[in-house]
N, C-alpha and C positions, 0 to 999 in steps of 0.2 A: 625530187632531190632539191635541196636548197643551196644557194650560192651566196657569196657576198662580194661586193665591189664598191670601192669608193666612188661616189658621185658628188662632184664639188667637194665640199668639206664634210660630207656626211658618209657614214658607213651604211650601205644599203644591203639588205638581205632580200633575195628574190628567188622565186620559183619560176621556171620557164617551161611552158607546156607546148604541146603540138599545136601548130597552126597560128602561132604568134600570141599565145595566151601568157600573160605575166601577172604575178603578184609581187608587189614591192612592199617591204616593211622598212620604215625609216624611224627607228626608235627615238632619235633626238627630236623629231617633229611630232611624235606620238601619232604617226600616220601609217595607214595601209592604203595602197593604191592598186587597183585592179585594171588591167587593160586586156581587151579581148580582140581577136582578129579572125580572119577567115582565110588564111593562107592554105594553099592546096598541098604543098609538099615541104619536106625538111629544108630543101635548098632555099626556097623563098623565106622560110622562117629564119634561117641564119642570116640572110642579107638584111633582114628587118631589124636585127638586134641593135646595131649602132644608132639608127634613127630613133628607136624607142628610148634608148638611154639619153640621147640628145634632147628629146622631148621632156623626159623626166628632169634633166638638169636645167634646161633653159626655160621651161614653162611651168611645170608642175611644182617643183621645189620652190621657186620664187613665189608662186601663188600661196603655197602652204606657209612660207615664212611671213608673208604679208598678212595672213589671216590669224596669226598667233595672238 
């Protein structure tokens, strides 16, 4: 299943899989970002969501912007 969420000023589409697996698509930056994880259960995966989005907003998106 695909979701969308604003991250900073960008509309981000993402798929969220078991164990902390993510695929992010950021059309405005012409970028696809894949993150993998090794979480053991769904509870861990849910607690991991906000730090993953913070990493995307604070580190990955600024890097992508600077490399345009």
